[in-house]
C-alpha positions, 0 to 999 in steps of 0.5 A, spaced: 076 062 637 070 057 636 067 055 643 068 048 642 072 043 647 077 040 642 081 045 638 086 041 632 091 046 630 094 044 623 099 048 618 105 047 614 112 047 617 113 055 619 106 057 618 107 059 626 102 054 628 106 052 634 106 059 636 098 060 635 097 053 639 101 056 645 097 063 645 091 059 644 092 055 650 094 061 654 088 065 652 083 059 654 087 058 661 086 066 662 079 065 661 078 059 666 078 053 662 082 047 665 086 047 659 091 041 656 096 042 650 098 036 647 104 037 642 103 032 637 108 035 632 113 029 630 115 032 624 119 038 626 122 036 633 126 043 633 121 048 634 115 046 637 110 048 643 113 043 648 119 048 648 114 053 652 113 047 657 115 051 663 111 057 662 105 053 660 105 049 666 107 055 671 100 058 668 096 051 670 096 048 663 098 041 663 102 039 657 103 032 654 107 030 648 109 024 644 113 019 647 119 020 643 119 028 643 126 031 641 129 024 639 130 022 632 125 017 633 119 018 628 114 014 632 108 017 634 106 014 641 103 017 647 101 014 653 093 014 655 093 021 657 090 024 651 085 019 650 083 020 657 083 028 656 079 027 650 073 024 654 073 029 659 068 034 658 071 039 663 078 039 659 079 044 654 084 041 649 089 044 644 092 039 639 098 042 636 099 037 630 105 036 625 105 040 619 104 035 613 100 029 612 105 025 616 104 029 622 096 029 621 096 021 621 097 022 629 090 025 629 088 020 624 090 015 630 085 018 635 079 020 630 074 015 633 075 018 640 074 025 637 067 027 638 065 031 632 060 036 636 066 038 640 072 038 635 074 043 630 080 043 626 084 049 624 089 050 618 094 056 619 096 060 613 102 064 612 102 067 605 109 069 605 112 062 606 114 058 599 109 052 601 103 056 602 103 063 597 098 060 592 091 058 593 093 051 589 099 050 594 094 051 600 089 047 597 094 041 596 096 041 603 089 041 606 087 035 602 093 031 604 092 033 611 084 031 610 086 024 607 091 023 613 087 025 619 080 023 616 078 030 618 076 036 614 078 043 616 073 047 619 076 054 620 082 058 617 087 062 621 091 068 618 098 068 620 101 072 615 107 076 617 115 077 616 117 077 623 120 084 625 120 086 618 112 086 617 109 092 615 102 095 614 102 093 606 104 086 608 098 085 613 094 087 608 096 082 603 095 077 608 088 079 609 086 079 602 090 072 601 086 069 606 080 072 604 081 069 597 082 062 600 076 062 604 072 065 599 074 059 594 074 054 599 068 056 602 072 055 609 071 061 614 076 065 617 077 064 625 081 070 626 087 074 624 093 073 628 097 079 630 103 080 634 101 086 639 106 091 636 103 090 629 101 096 625 093 095 623 090 101 624 086 102 618 087 095 615 080 093 616 078 086 618 071 083 618 073 077 622 076 077 629 084 079 631 087 075 636 093 078 639 099 073 640 106 074 644 112 071 641 114 065 646 117 060 641 125 060 642 125 064 649 123 059 653 126 052 654 124 045 657 
């Protein structure tokens, strides 16, 4: 993970961005950072990082969310909490953003408050999801997010898997796909997200591997 203070996690619905956001928040907290997780996902209120709120708060992580979280109102509204934390250089922020241009508009609202030298934006790719199984489809979604947020993607995250059915050849396919995307779009890979029991011996990764736990679906508010 990049050594910046504000980490914006984007990706298409089902890419696993909320799971990665939670794991990143846990990782930063364990390393002694004063960590804030902002759940800005207004696109999919049924599978989001706010679901793990109790766990996160038990680890000393502050969780903030949209005002209308878990309702049928799609108006991205936050209190002044986010603006306050964006200015606080003692805080490390993870922003879990909705999976399309509508979700990215939330980031666009705060664009002027995001210091460019302290902020990086990631795009999570799962090549086994129908919407991101080709280079063209990945590029299309990234362009939509760039236009809506006013920000470019700085890093890619490979999160290609088939849940419990993931096999070694699937991991190799995900590695090769994200490498092709990185080479074509000239965007570096931040890391490869792997479940701790994934078999990766002999796969060979040029970039770091980030082992994640599966928290979503196990902890409720």
